[in-house]
C-alpha positions as CSV (number, residue, x, y, z in Angstrom):
1,X,-14.1,-12.8,-8.6
2,X,-13.9,-15.0,-5.4
3,X,-10.3,-15.5,-5.2
4,X,-10.0,-16.7,-1.5
5,X,-8.3,-19.8,-0.9
6,X,-7.5,-21.9,2.1
7,X,-3.9,-20.8,3.1
8,X,-5.3,-17.0,2.8
9,X,-8.1,-17.7,5.0
10,X,-9.1,-15.9,8.4
11,X,-6.7,-13.0,7.7
12,X,-7.8,-10.0,9.8
13,X,-6.6,-6.4,10.1
14,X,-4.1,-7.4,13.0
15,X,-2.4,-9.7,10.0
16,X,-2.3,-6.6,8.1
17,X,0.5,-4.0,7.7
18,X,0.2,-0.8,5.3
19,X,3.5,0.6,4.4
20,X,3.2,4.4,3.1
21,X,6.3,5.0,0.8
22,X,5.2,8.6,0.0
23,X,4.9,11.3,2.6
24,X,2.1,11.4,5.0
25,X,3.0,14.6,7.1
26,X,4.4,18.3,6.7
27,X,7.9,17.0,7.9
28,X,8.1,13.8,5.6
29,X,7.1,16.1,2.9
30,X,9.7,19.0,3.4
31,X,12.3,16.1,4.0
32,X,11.4,14.7,0.7
33,X,11.2,18.1,-1.3
34,X,14.8,19.1,0.4
35,X,16.5,15.7,-0.5
36,X,14.8,15.2,-4.0
37,X,14.0,11.7,-2.8
38,X,10.4,12.3,-4.1
39,X,9.1,12.1,-7.4
40,X,5.3,12.5,-6.4
41,X,6.4,15.6,-4.5
42,X,9.2,17.4,-6.7
43,X,7.0,16.8,-10.0
44,X,3.5,16.3,-9.3
45,X,2.8,18.1,-6.1
46,X,5.6,20.8,-5.3
47,X,3.1,23.1,-3.4
48,X,2.2,21.8,0.0
49,X,-1.1,23.1,-0.1
50,X,-2.2,21.1,-2.8
51,X,-0.2,17.7,-1.5
52,X,-1.9,18.7,2.0
53,X,-5.5,18.9,0.4
54,X,-5.0,16.1,-2.1
55,X,-3.6,13.3,0.3
56,X,-2.2,14.7,3.9
57,X,-5.9,15.8,5.1
58,X,-7.6,12.6,3.8
59,X,-4.8,10.5,5.3
60,X,-5.2,12.5,8.8
61,X,-9.1,11.5,8.7
62,X,-8.5,7.8,7.6
63,X,-6.1,6.8,9.7
64,X,-7.8,6.8,13.3
65,X,-10.3,4.5,11.6
66,X,-7.5,2.3,10.5
67,X,-5.9,2.3,13.8
68,X,-8.9,1.2,15.9
69,X,-9.4,-2.0,13.4
70,X,-5.6,-3.1,14.4
71,X,-4.0,-2.9,10.9
72,X,-0.2,-1.7,11.5
73,X,0.4,1.6,9.9
74,X,4.1,2.4,8.8
75,X,4.8,5.9,7.5
76,X,7.9,7.3,5.9
77,X,8.2,3.6,4.7
78,X,12.0,2.7,3.5
79,X,13.0,-0.3,1.8
80,X,14.4,-1.8,5.0
81,X,11.5,-1.2,7.0
82,X,9.0,-2.0,4.3
83,X,11.1,-5.6,4.4
84,X,10.7,-6.2,8.0
85,X,7.0,-6.1,7.7
86,X,7.2,-9.4,6.0
87,X,8.4,-11.1,8.9
88,X,5.4,-10.2,11.2
89,X,2.6,-9.5,8.9
90,X,0.7,-12.0,6.4
91,X,-0.5,-9.3,4.3
92,X,1.7,-6.2,2.8
93,X,0.0,-3.3,1.5
94,X,2.7,-1.0,-0.2
95,X,0.7,2.4,-0.8
96,X,3.2,4.4,-2.8
97,X,4.2,6.2,-6.3
98,X,5.4,4.6,-9.1
99,X,7.6,6.1,-12.0
100,X,8.9,4.5,-15.0
101,X,10.5,1.4,-13.4
102,X,11.0,2.8,-9.9
103,X,9.1,2.6,-6.9
104,X,9.0,5.7,-4.5
105,X,9.9,5.0,-0.9
106,X,11.3,7.7,2.0
107,X,14.7,6.5,1.4
108,X,14.4,7.5,-2.8
109,X,13.0,6.0,-5.8
110,X,14.1,2.3,-5.9
111,X,14.2,0.0,-9.0
112,X,12.1,-3.0,-9.4
113,X,14.9,-5.2,-8.0
114,X,15.7,-3.3,-4.9
115,X,11.8,-4.0,-4.2
116,X,11.8,-7.7,-5.2
117,X,14.9,-8.1,-3.0
118,X,13.1,-6.4,0.1
119,X,10.5,-9.2,-0.3
120,X,11.5,-12.8,1.8
121,X,12.0,-15.4,-0.9
122,X,9.6,-17.8,1.1
123,X,6.9,-15.1,1.8
124,X,3.6,-17.1,1.4
125,X,1.1,-14.3,2.2
126,X,-0.5,-11.4,0.2
127,X,1.2,-8.6,-1.2
128,X,-1.2,-5.6,-2.2
129,X,0.6,-3.1,-4.4
130,X,-1.4,0.4,-4.3
131,X,0.8,1.8,-6.7
132,X,-0.4,2.9,-10.4
133,X,0.3,0.4,-13.2
134,X,2.8,-1.9,-11.6
135,X,2.6,-4.3,-14.0
136,X,6.6,-4.8,-14.4
137,X,7.0,-5.0,-10.6
138,X,4.1,-7.8,-10.6
139,X,5.7,-9.5,-13.1
140,X,9.0,-9.5,-11.3
141,X,7.7,-10.5,-8.1
142,X,5.6,-13.4,-9.5
143,X,8.8,-14.6,-11.2
144,X,10.9,-14.3,-8.0
145,X,8.6,-14.7,-5.2
146,X,6.4,-17.5,-6.4
147,X,4.8,-18.4,-3.1
148,X,2.8,-15.2,-2.2
149,X,-0.7,-13.7,-3.8
150,X,-0.3,-10.4,-5.6
151,X,-3.2,-8.2,-5.5
152,X,-3.1,-4.9,-7.5
153,X,-5.3,-2.4,-9.7
154,X,-4.8,-1.4,-12.9
155,X,-6.6,1.9,-12.6
156,X,-4.9,5.0,-11.8
157,X,-6.8,7.1,-8.9
158,X,-6.3,10.0,-6.7
159,X,-4.2,8.8,-3.6
160,X,-7.2,9.8,-1.4
161,X,-9.8,7.4,-3.4
162,X,-7.4,4.6,-2.2
163,X,-7.2,5.7,1.4
164,X,-11.0,5.4,1.6
165,X,-10.9,2.3,-0.3
166,X,-8.6,0.9,2.3
167,X,-10.7,2.3,5.2
168,X,-13.6,0.5,3.3
169,X,-11.9,-2.8,3.5
170,X,-10.5,-2.4,7.1
171,X,-14.3,-1.6,8.3
172,X,-15.6,-4.6,6.5
173,X,-13.0,-6.7,8.0
174,X,-13.8,-5.2,11.5
175,X,-17.4,-6.0,11.0
176,X,-18.6,-8.4,8.8
177,X,-15.8,-10.4,7.1
178,X,-13.2,-12.8,8.7
179,X,-10.9,-12.9,5.6
180,X,-8.9,-9.8,3.7
181,X,-9.6,-11.2,0.4
182,X,-13.2,-11.3,0.9
183,X,-13.3,-7.7,2.3
184,X,-11.1,-6.7,-0.6
185,X,-13.5,-8.2,-3.0
186,X,-16.7,-6.5,-1.2
187,X,-15.0,-3.3,-1.4
188,X,-14.8,-3.4,-5.1
189,X,-18.0,-4.7,-5.3
190,X,-19.6,-2.0,-3.3
191,X,-17.7,0.8,-5.2
192,X,-18.9,-0.8,-8.5
193,X,-22.4,-0.4,-7.3
194,X,-22.1,3.2,-7.0
C-alpha cells in the first residue's frame, strides 16, 4: 500500500499539525459539559474520571513526544482555528469525534458542509481524519476539495489508541522516514504485525 506521490514527498513533522476538536484538559472538559457543545463528553463520557483515564492521561503522556518532533499541536480547535492551519501546514490531522452528520469542535458540533468550508478550495496537501467512520465527510471533501489527499480509517478505536498511533508516526518521521505518507504506512504495518 505504498501511496507516496511526488507532490507529497519530504513532508516532515514540521509540515504537520494536529487539531484536537475534543477536550484535552479538565478546563476544556468542564467548558464542553457546561456549554453542552460536546457530544463525546455529554453523551459518552459524562464522568470526568473516566474521560481523564481514557483520553486525557494518555494525551498528557504522548504530547511531550509529539512536541519534540516539531508537529504543531492545536488544542481546543474551533472551525476557525482548524481552518487557519491549512495556511501554514501541508498535513492537517483532525483528531475529534463524529456523530451522525456532524463533527465535534470546541465551538460545537459542526455540519459536514461547515467542515468542508473550513478547508481552502485550493489546499493541495494531506488531510488526515482521525474521526470514526467519516465516510460522508470524506465524500464531501473529495467532491469539493479535489486537490488534496485524504487519509482516514474505517476502524473505530479508543482515542488513546489513536494517540499512540500518531506518536508512532511522528517517531518514525523523526528517526527513519522523510515522508509523512511512508511513516503512516509503516505505522499501520507495524501495528498489523502485533
